[in-house]
N, C-alpha and C positions, 0 to 999 in steps of 0.2 A: 506403520506409518507412527513414530512416536508420539507416545499423549501431548507433550507439550506443541508439539506442530499441529494437531488437531484442534486442540484447545484456543489456539489462535486462530485458525480458521475458521470456526466455527461459533466463535463468541460473537457478541454485535458490538458495533461499536461508528456507525456512521459519524461524519463529521460533526465534532461540537456536542458526542453524546457516547464520549470513547470512555466512559467511565469503568468500565465491566473489560473490555482490554487493557486497559491502563494498571488494572489490579491483576492482570495475568504476567503483563512487562514488569512491573513492582516488585512481585513474589520470585519470578525467574530473576532476575537481575539481583536481588538481593542477595539469592545463592553464591555471583560470581564479583561484586564488587562489593568495595569498601563502605558504599553508603547510596542509598539512591533518595533521590525528590523527586517529586510533585511541584511542577511551579504553576504560578496564575492563569498560564494558560493554557495548562493544562498538558505540557510534556511530559515525561518521566525521562528523568537524568538519572542515569548510574554511574559509579567514577572508580577508576580502578589505578593503580600506580601512582609512579610518584617520578617528580622533575622537574626542570625548568618549563621546559614547552607543556603544550596545550594541543591536545590532537583531539579532534569531534566526529564520532561515528553517528550519523543519522539515518531514522526508518521511519517512515510514516504508519502510523498504526489505526487512523481511520480510513474506514469505506463507503464507497457510494451505496446509495440507499435515495430513502424518499423521509417525507414528514406530513403526518397528515394535517390535510391544509380545511378541511368542512365536514360534515355529515348531514346526510339529505333525512327530510322527515321519514323516509321509508329505511332510513338505515343501511346507505352506499355511501361511501368514504371516500372524496376528491383528497389529489394529494399533490406535495409538488416534490421535484426530484433536489435529492443532495448530490452533487457531482456531475461525471459525463456519461448519460445512460443514454442509449439510445431507444427513442421510443417504440423499433419496431421489436423488440425482443420483451417485449411488458404483456403482452396480451395471454391469459391463462396462464401467468406466473402465478406460483404460490409464495405468497409472501408471510412476514412474522412481524406482528406490533404487539412494540413492546410498550404495556404502560408503564407509569409510575410508580408499582407496585415490582415492578423488574417481571411479571406475567408476560407469558407471549401467549396472543392471541392469533391463531391461521386466519390466512384471507387468500382472495383470490380475485388477481387484476381482470376484469370485465370489460368488457367493449360491445356497443353493437355490433350483432354478427353478422356477417357479408350479406347472406340471405335476406337480412333487412333492408339493405343500403340503394340506394337510388345509384343510377347510372354514374352519376358525378361524382359521388362519395366513396363509389369505389376503386373511381380512381386516383385517389387520394389517401396519403399514409397514415394511418390514425394518430392524433397526436394525444398525449398524456393525458390534457386537460378533457377530453373527450372518455377517458379510462376512469375506472372507480375499483375500489373492493368491494367486497363481497363476503361478510365475515356470519353473513347467516343466522344475521337479526334483523326482524323487519321493520323497527324503529328507533329512529336520533336515543329516546327515552332510554330505548333497553340499551343500545350502545354505549351510551355516557356511564351505564354504569360499571362498565369493563374497558374503556377506555377513552382518550379527550384528543381533541388540537392541538397540535405538537407532539404528539408520540411517533419515537422515530421507528421505519417501517424497514426492512432488512428481507433477503430474498432469504428463501428457506435455507437453512445450516445443512452443509453436506462437505464431506470431506473423507480421502481415502485413496486407498493404491488400486492405480486403474488395472499398471502392467508392469512389472518389473520395478523399474526406477522412476517410471510416470505413475504422477499422482494426481488427484484433482480436488480441488476446493472453494467455497466460497471465500471471497475476501484476499485469494492472492495475493493479488493489489490490495495491501504491501502487506501483510502476515508472513510472507517466507521470507522474505528479507528481516522483520522483526526477529522470527527465529532463527535467521544466520547471524543479526548480530548480538546474539544473548550468544551462542557458541563462538564467536569472535572474539566477545570481551571474556569467555569462559577460559580460552586461550590465551590471552595477553596477560591475564592474572596470574597465569605460570609461569611470564618468563620475567628473569633473573634481570636482565641486562637491560632493561627498556628505559630510558631514562627520559621519560614522559610521564603527564597526568593523561591518562584516555577518558573520554565521558560521551558514555554512548546514553544519544537522544532517541526515544520514542516520540516522534512529532505529529501534534494532533493537527487538525484540519487543512493539510496537503491539497486535500482533491477540492476544494475550495478557494484556493490562490495561496496555498504553500506561505499559510500564516505560523505554523508553528515551528518551519525552519529558521526562519525568520527570527522571531523572537527566542530561541533557546541559542544562536550563532549570537545574537546580539549580547545577551548575558553572559557566552563561553569566552568569543572573541581568541577564539584558536589559532594556530600557528599554521594547521593544516584540517581541511573536515573530509569526510570522506562517506557519501552519500551512498547508500543500498536500494535500490528501488527494481520493480519489473520493468521489462518492455517487452514488446509485439514481436513475438515469434514468427516467422515467415514461410514456416516448412507444413504449409498448410493452403489447400486449394485455396484459390483467390487470389492470393498476393505473389506476385512478382518478385525475383529474386533483388531487384534492381530495387524495390520497396522496403524489404526488409530479409538480409542475408541469413538473419538471426535463426539455428535451428536447435533442438531441444535436445540435449543430453551433449553438445559440443564444447560445454564451458561458458564460464559469464561471458558479460559482454563486458567491454573498457568503454564508454561512452565517452565521445570526444566535444560533439558538438549536438545540442539537444535544439527544437521546433525552428531549423534553420538559421540558428545565431541569435532567436530572439530569446532562448532559455541560455542555460550555461554552455562558454565556449571553454571548455577545459583545459590550461596554461600547458603549455608546448611540454614544457619541464616535468608536469606533471604529467603527461602522459607518455612521455619519454621512462620517469619511474616505472609506469605500473606495464607499461610494454616491457620494459626491460627485467624486472621482478618476475614477472609472470613464465620468459623464456630461460632464467637462470633455474627456476625452481622448478620446472615442466609443468608447470599448472594450465590447464586447459584453458584458451582463452575467444573470444569471436571480438573485432571491431565493430561499435555502433555509432552508426552517422544519422541523428533524425531531425526528422522533416519536419513532424508535431510532435506537440507534448512536451512535456517539462519536468524536472524533479526541486525538488526543496535544495537543488546544489545552483537554479538559477536564483534565490533568494540570500542564499549563503555566502554563494563567491564574490555578491555586490555588495553585502552587508560591512560596514564601518568604512573602514581605509582598502577594503579588498582585502578575502580570504582564499588563501590557496585551496579548490577542491578538485577534489577526483569523485567522478561518478563510474559505480558498477551495478551493471542492470543482469536480473536475470531474465533469461529469456519464458516469456510465458505465451500459451493460446489463449485465445479467447477474452484477453483481458476490456476488463468493466462488460461483464455479464453474469449471470448469476452463479455460474460457476470456472473456472479455468483449469487446465490442464497445463503442467509445471513440471520438470525432470529432476530429482533430489543429487545428482551428478552433478548438476548445475548449481544448487544451492552450496555445495562440499566445496566446489571450486572458488565460490566467491567468498567463503569464508579463509579456503585457504591464503587466496590471492591480498585479502583484505586484513589478514594477518601481518604478509610476509610485507604489503605496502606501509604500512604500521611503521614496522619495524625500520625501514627506511626511511621513511618521512621523518620518523624522529632525530635519526642521524644528519638529514642536509638541511631542514626545512626550520 
């Protein structure tokens, strides 16, 4: 696994706490962009190319996680969730609490054991409000020496190669797309005939309301926007093909509709351009129609007087879990199709 990708996956950066991953994005984009800036909201924006048209690429850099809410007299830590996390995955997980100095304090998410539950309690799923974090310190006074209310909490960082092109990592949603965006900008910076300014936007706070996509697209007001994100692969037990037909290793997904239309409905001419471009260049792709969930595209394409927007999704297993699985072939397909799509969009839009 390339060091840049691993660094992105291992970095901390829940919504509103993206500074460390933003530093990685700034450094990486600075190598392939003419200039890079961080706006007031925390979005990192890099620019390459020249021309009358503006094209925006967006990939959110925040991850799901938690924040310290309360510390008990006996040193246990209660928390709130940031982003969509299913409570059932939490008990027993290793987490890291990152204090104001940037130090990582290891903890374990605990809950009342089933042996001590009443019959009625055992029938009910455990709620995160009844869970706590144990950092091995037995008093509030001592805990406050190493962390405080408001500190961010991430799942234990991990990343690597599972087998062949199959890889795993924390925060694959959406750091693998941030990685792809850097590769896209590197390729675009080498093109001689691209008549457009291209802006790479590593957006903040997507997981809690698509916020950075809204502010950055308002600022740029591009002629065309391309969103890079992950989506749920269906090639695993428990998911029927009619729910998700996406498969790892079979290409990037061209998303056409999100959240049954409550999210982005990609314009027909953008869909056609992307599919035709994939076919012409023999880039492996899949078609994606989503019942639930949405990307930054939902706020980008409705911004100002409407912005033409396309979405590329990288199939991923176990999204919004402590660890996800993805395939490098799909990331490479996303890079290839994004570059060719942007070339065509610069001509047509």
